[in-house]
C-alpha positions as CSV (number, residue, x, y, z in Angstrom):
1,X,3.8,61.2,-53.2
2,X,1.5,58.1,-53.0
3,X,3.5,55.0,-54.2
4,X,1.2,52.2,-55.5
5,X,3.9,49.6,-55.5
6,X,7.3,48.5,-56.8
7,X,7.1,48.6,-60.6
8,X,10.4,46.9,-61.6
9,X,13.9,45.9,-60.7
10,X,16.6,46.2,-63.3
11,X,19.7,44.0,-63.3
12,X,22.8,43.9,-65.5
13,X,23.7,40.6,-67.1
14,X,26.7,39.5,-69.2
15,X,25.1,36.7,-71.1
16,X,21.4,37.3,-72.0
17,X,20.6,33.8,-73.1
18,X,22.1,32.3,-70.0
19,X,20.2,34.8,-67.8
20,X,16.9,34.0,-69.7
21,X,17.3,30.3,-69.0
22,X,17.9,31.0,-65.3
23,X,14.9,33.3,-64.9
24,X,12.5,31.1,-66.8
25,X,13.8,27.6,-65.9
26,X,15.0,28.1,-62.3
27,X,12.8,31.0,-61.1
28,X,9.8,30.2,-63.4
29,X,9.2,33.8,-64.5
30,X,7.4,34.5,-67.7
31,X,9.2,36.6,-70.3
32,X,7.1,39.5,-71.6
33,X,7.3,41.8,-74.6
34,X,9.9,44.5,-74.3
35,X,10.0,47.8,-76.1
36,X,12.5,48.0,-79.0
37,X,15.4,49.7,-77.1
38,X,18.7,50.1,-78.9
39,X,20.4,47.8,-76.4
40,X,19.8,44.1,-75.7
41,X,17.8,42.9,-72.7
42,X,14.7,41.0,-71.6
43,X,11.7,41.7,-69.4
44,X,9.9,39.3,-67.1
45,X,6.6,39.4,-65.3
46,X,6.9,38.9,-61.5
47,X,3.3,39.1,-60.2
48,X,2.4,42.8,-60.2
49,X,6.0,43.9,-60.8
50,X,8.6,43.2,-63.5
51,X,12.2,42.2,-63.7
52,X,14.2,43.9,-66.4
53,X,17.5,42.4,-67.6
54,X,20.0,44.6,-69.4
55,X,22.9,42.9,-71.3
56,X,25.9,45.0,-70.5
57,X,29.2,43.2,-70.0
58,X,30.9,46.4,-68.6
59,X,28.3,47.1,-65.8
60,X,29.1,46.9,-62.1
61,X,28.9,43.3,-61.0
62,X,29.5,41.4,-57.7
63,X,32.5,39.6,-59.3
64,X,33.9,36.9,-57.0
65,X,31.3,37.4,-54.3
66,X,29.1,34.6,-52.9
67,X,25.6,34.5,-51.5
68,X,25.4,37.4,-49.0
69,X,22.0,38.3,-47.6
70,X,23.3,41.7,-46.5
71,X,24.5,42.8,-50.0
72,X,22.3,44.3,-52.7
73,X,19.4,42.0,-53.5
74,X,15.7,41.8,-54.3
75,X,13.1,39.5,-52.9
76,X,10.3,37.5,-54.3
77,X,7.5,36.0,-52.3
78,X,6.4,32.4,-53.0
79,X,3.3,30.6,-51.9
80,X,5.2,27.6,-50.4
81,X,8.6,27.6,-48.8
82,X,8.8,23.8,-49.1
83,X,8.0,23.8,-52.8
84,X,10.5,26.5,-53.5
85,X,13.2,24.6,-51.6
86,X,12.4,21.4,-53.4
87,X,12.4,23.2,-56.8
88,X,15.8,24.7,-56.2
89,X,17.2,21.4,-55.0
90,X,15.9,19.8,-58.2
91,X,18.0,22.4,-60.1
92,X,21.1,21.4,-58.2
93,X,21.1,24.0,-55.4
94,X,22.4,22.9,-52.0
95,X,23.2,24.6,-48.7
96,X,26.6,22.9,-48.7
97,X,27.5,23.3,-52.4
98,X,31.1,24.1,-53.1
99,X,30.3,26.1,-56.2
100,X,28.9,29.5,-55.1
101,X,26.5,29.6,-58.0
102,X,24.9,26.4,-56.8
103,X,24.8,27.3,-53.1
104,X,21.7,28.5,-51.3
105,X,21.5,30.2,-47.9
106,X,18.4,29.0,-46.1
107,X,17.0,30.8,-43.1
108,X,14.0,28.8,-41.9
109,X,13.5,30.9,-38.8
110,X,14.8,34.3,-40.0
111,X,14.8,37.3,-37.8
112,X,12.7,39.1,-40.4
113,X,9.8,36.9,-39.3
114,X,9.4,34.9,-42.5
115,X,11.5,32.0,-44.0
116,X,14.1,33.0,-46.6
117,X,16.3,31.3,-49.2
118,X,19.1,33.3,-50.9
119,X,20.6,32.3,-54.3
120,X,22.7,33.9,-57.0
121,X,21.8,34.3,-60.6
122,X,24.5,33.5,-63.2
123,X,25.9,37.0,-62.8
124,X,26.0,36.8,-59.0
125,X,23.0,39.1,-58.5
126,X,21.5,38.1,-55.1
127,X,17.9,36.9,-55.0
128,X,15.9,36.4,-51.8
129,X,13.0,33.9,-52.1
130,X,10.6,34.1,-49.1
131,X,7.3,32.8,-48.0
132,X,4.7,34.1,-45.5
133,X,5.0,30.9,-43.4
134,X,7.3,28.0,-42.9
135,X,5.6,24.8,-44.3
136,X,8.7,22.5,-43.8
137,X,11.1,21.8,-40.9
């Protein structure tokens, strides 16, 4: 088997409109056309891959869990760590936020070898945002 790349990640969401706002306004993804499935959802382009949201209130969720970099998550690469950090801060994300949905975990000098930011989407799916280099202290 010769894998060309990761095609898509699929995530369950409880409120499709709320999830759409998060993925377009906070993450800046572009919604793309989705086949006419018999269940609600939305697709987004993420560089060469895609993110598929499936509206399903009875799915398995990380209910009550906070930002945890060791839990199930997916990662997106950004061109500027600094710009991503500033963008998230402009949307109310803080390292010391009391509200888990507004908290971000920032690893400027991560063991992985590249800087990382972890946030939650409105359904507590964990998202890693990383960059090739650290362009901020």
